[in-house]
N, C-alpha and C positions, 0 to 999 in steps of 0.2 A: 504493500500500500504506500509506503514511503517513496518507493521508486516512482509510483504512479503520480504522486503529488509533485515530485521533482520534475517529471516530464511535462505536467500541466504548467508548472511555473516557468519552465524553460520555453514552452510554447508561447505563453503570454509575453515573456520577455522578447522573443523573436518578433511577435506581432507588434509590440510596442515600438521596437527598433525600426521595423518597416514603416509603421505609421509616421514616426518622426522623420524618416528619410523622405517620405512622400510630401511632408509638410514644408520641406526646405525649397526655397526659390532662388534661382540665379539672378544676380544683380551686377551691374557694370558701373565702375567708378574710374574715370580717367583712363579708359582703355583696358582696365583689368577687371576680371570677374571673380566673384565670390558667392556666398550663399547667406540668406536671411531665413529666420523662422517666421511663423505666422503672426508674430507681434512686430516684425520689422527689425528685430535684433540680429546683428551680424553673428553668424555661427561659424562660418569659414571665411577668413579674411580675403579680400580681393587680391588675387595673385595669379590668376590664370589668363591666358590669351583668349580663351573661349570657354564657356561652361553651359551644359545642358541640364535638363530636369533629371531628377532621380527616377529610375525605373528598376524594379526588382532589387531595390536597396543600394544601387550604385549609380553614379552620375559620370557622364563623359566630359572630360576636360582636355584642353589643348595646352601643352607646355613645349616651348621651343619648336613650334611647328608640327609637333606630333600629338596624337591623341591617346589617352589612357583613361583609367577610371579611379574614382575616389569613393570612400565611404562617407557616411554622414558626419564623421568627425574630421574629415579632411585628410585622412590617411590614404596614401597611394596603395590601392589594392592591385591594380594592373598597370604596369609601367607604361608611360607615354612613349610608344614606339610604332604606332600605326598611322599611316597616311590617311586612311579612311576606315572608320569603324562606326557602327551604329549602336543604339541603346539595347539593353538586355530585354528580352521577352522570353518567357518560359525558360529562364536561366541560361539562355544562349544569346550571343551577340554576333551579328554578321560583320565580317571585315573583308577588305579587298587587298589583294596582292598581285601585282603584275597583270591587272585587268581581269582577275578571276576572284570570285567570292567564296568564302568559307565561314566557319563559325568557331568562336572561342567560348570557354566556360568562364565562370566567375573567378577562377584562379589565373586566367590568362592562357590556359592550356588550349592548344588547337585541337578540337575534337572532330572537326570535319575540315579536311584539307581544302584550300582554295582550288576549285575545279569547275565552278559554274560561271557561265557568262552573265548570269543574273540570278537573283534569288530574293525571297521575301522573309518576313519574320515567322518564327514558330508560333503556332497557336494549337493547343491541344495535341502537341506531339508531332505535328506535321508542318512543313513549310513548302511553298512553291519554289521551284528551281528551274533554271533554263539551261538547256544543252543543245547545241546545234540549231538554234532558232526555234526550238519547241520547249514548252513548259510541261513539267510534271510535278510530282510531290515526293519529298524525301522525309525520312524519320530522323530522330535526333542522333543516329549513328551515321547519317549520310547515305543510308541505303535507299534506293528507289522503291517507293511503295506503289507509285503510279508512274509508269514510264513516260517520258516526254512525248506528248501527243497534241498539246493544245497551243493555239496561237497566243492565248491570254489565260492566265490563272492567278487567283488571289488567295489570301489566307482564309482559313475556315472560320465560320462563325455560326453558332447554333447548329453545329454538326454538318453544315453544308458550305460548299465553295462555288462561286460563280466562275464559269469557264466559257471560252469562245474558241472554236476550232479553226476559224479563218479570219483574215483581216476585216472583212465586211460581214462576217457571219453573225447569226443571232447568238444571244447569251442564254445559257441554261445553268443548272446547278447539279453538282455531283455530291455523293457522300464520301466517307473516308475510305471506302473500298474501291472508289472509282465508278460506282454505279450511277447512271443518270437518274436522278430523282425527279427533276423538273425539266421537261424537254426544252431545248433551246428555241424559244419563240419570241424573245424580246430584243428590241433594238439596243437597249442598254439596261443596266440593273445595278443595284447596290447590295451591300451586305445585309444579312439577316441580323436583327436585334429584337429581342423580346418576341420572337416567333413570326415577325413580319419583315419583308424586304421591299424596298422601292423598285419598281420596274417601269420601263418605258415602252409604249406601243403607240404607233401612229403619232409620234411627236408629243404625247402626253404621258404624265407620270401617275401611277397608282401604286397599290400594294398587294402582295400575295402572301399566303401563309406558307409554311414549310412543306405543305402537300402540293403547292402550286395553285391552290384555289385563289381566285381574285377576291380580295376582301374589301378593297377600296378601288372603285373603278378609275381607270386612268383619265384624269381631267385637269391635272395641274401642270403648270409650266416647268416646275422643278419640285423635287421632294428629297428630303434627307432620311436617313435611318431614324428609327424611333429611339428617343433618349430613355434612360432608366425610369423617368417619371411617366412614361407612356405617351408622350407628346412627340410629334414630328413637325418640322417646319416645312411649309408648302408655299408655292408661289401661285397666285392667281393673276390673270391679266398678262398681256404680251409685252414685248419690248416697248419701253417708253411709258408704260402705264402699269408695270408690275407692282404688286403689293404682296407682302408676306404676312402669314399668320401661322397658327398651329392647330393641328387636328389630333384627335385621340384615335385609338386603335379601331374604333367603329367607323371612322371616317367623319365624325362630327367635328365641325369647327368650334374649338373651345376658346381660342383667342383670335378675335377677328383680324383679318388681313388689312392692317392699317399702316404697316411699316414699310419704308422704302427699301429696307434690307433687314435681315435677321439671321441669327445663328442658332444652332440647336441648343436645347437646355443641357446644362451640366451642373450638378451639385446645387439644384434649386434655383438657378439663375439662367437667363438667356439674354444675350446682347442683342439689342434692336436699334435700328437706325431711324431717326426722325429727321427728315430733311437731310442735312449734311453732317449731323453729329450722332454719336453712339451713346447709349445708356443701357440700363438693365431692367428687366421685369422679373416678377416671380411667377409661379405656375398658375396664379389667378389672373395674370395679365396686368397686375398692378405695377406701376413704376416704382422701383425701389431705389434706383440711382438715376438721376435725371440725365438726359442726353446732353453731353458736354465734351465728349472725347473724339479725337480724330481717328484713333486706332484702338482696338480692343482685343482682348483674349477671352478664353473661356475660364470660368471658375473651376479650380481643382482644389477641393477642400475650401479653405476660408479666403484664399487670395486669388487675384488675377492681375495681369499686367496691362496697363492702358497707356496711351499717349495723350497728354493734355494739349490744349489749344496752342500753348507756347512751345510745343515740341518736346517736353520732358517725358521720359519713360518712367512711370511710377507704378508701385504696387498698391492696390486698394483692397479693403475687405468687403464683405457682403453688404455692409451698410453704406459703402461709398467712401469711408474714411481712408485717407492716404496713410499707410503704415510705413512706407519707405519711399524716399525720393533721393536722387543723387545730390551730394553735398560738395563734390569736388569742383574745381575751377573748370 
């Protein structure tokens, strides 16, 4: 029983560490990058040429022109020796060497030698990879699970991946064994999220279920995947008169299309554009941060980065309070 409690405590500690890492945000001062926490306090001093967000507990940084990874305390976990490397997903990161892509683990060990002319991120144990102009899927050992046969292939979501067999061919969906689950009948399509995916037919966008059933008839100018709160951003009207709003999974408009542009919901907030400025609304459609910014990001946790009208890149919290802004000359 003592061992069991120890394992639970260890698990809680790991989760807490991961949550702390995800709460850190990269900031730039006088051309150097570091990290702040959700209160705006500097946690890792500005010292890097470039810094990205934390994913899977590690963040990608650039030192002397090379990229490596640090942990939430700023300790170098993987030495900066890569010209091109991407963030970790499913504990693996894609890197490039001599025009070929491979993968490293969190110790920096090469687990899949660079051999692909292109590849994607791992999701649920599989990643799309390209060989000789065709795409297939590999597992975490680099073994082909589905031989290269597609002109286009993306990461799996909700157990399905969208694929295209030719440059102008229609889009369909396969499962993890390579079986076609939804026949290729769409001009374009997006990833599944919450059991639905956006699809395009005859120039209009709607939504299908994982069985391929049309749930929301194609009638929008554009459509995004559904956010965790069950809302998707859609466009009504054509060029020059387009407006954006949000629907639920039954296709009912829950936030009227009154915005000149809009982004998907994330962590309870969505960025919306009114005339030429951006602000944020909540999932009731209420303005929680007035439109005042020239550029915006999506909330991840408590913070997001925005650009003010005077060109400053600052971090704000969900109430719109600035928690960090550059202080250097």
